[in-house]
Structure formats: structure tokens, C-alpha cells
C-alpha positions, 0 to 999 in steps of 0.5 A: 696154854703152851705145852713144853715136850723134851725127849732124851736118849740116855748113853749106853750104860746108864743105870736105873739108879741114874734114872731114878735121879732124874725122876728126883730132880725133875719131881721137885721142880713143880714146887719151886717154879710156880709157872708150871701148871702141869708136869709128867715125866717118865721112862719109855715103856718101849711098846714100840721100836724107835722110841726115845728113852725118857720124856718130860711134858709140862703145861704153861699158861703162856710163852712167858711162863715157859721161858721163866721155866726154861731159864729158872736156876732150878731147872738149869741146875737139874738139866746141867747136873743130873740130865746132861751127863746122861744124855746123847741126844735130846729133842725139845718142842713147845706146842699151842694148846689153844 
């Protein structure tokens, strides 16, 4: 099992409505991309200093399934049209859950 984690820092002035648009865009992906086994996302609760603004965690059976998701037209559309315009910095990692 592979877990993909992405975290974002939003541009100053990003509104709650814009973040709600990110939520909406991401919420539709599990229905459109069957390779997604588990999918969670949300805004930081900011319990500690230095946190990022938003995170996505997604589980896949294997690297091939992750690559299908990563290049899937619906995922690319959400990233390019909804997320990317709001983001000043991002980090991504994939880990093996064993």
C-alpha cells in the first residue's frame, strides 16, 4: 500500500470560499478515479506553529495506481484550475505502508 501526502501553503488573501472550492474539487476525485483506496483532505487546525495550510492524504494499492491518479485528467484539472492558483508552496511525498 502506498500513501501519497501533499501539503500546501496558500497565498495571502485566500478566502474561505476558495478553500471550500478546493474541498469540492478534491471530494469528487474518489468517485472519478477508482485507483484511490482512501482519500482525506482538509485545512490545518493550526494547533502548533509552522504548520502548512492544507493537506491531502491518499492511499493506493501500488505505484502504478498512484501514477494513474497523479496523471488522471480529473486530478490534473483540479490541481491546475482550483489548487494551483491559490498555492505559493507545496510539498509531496509517497511512502510505503507495507
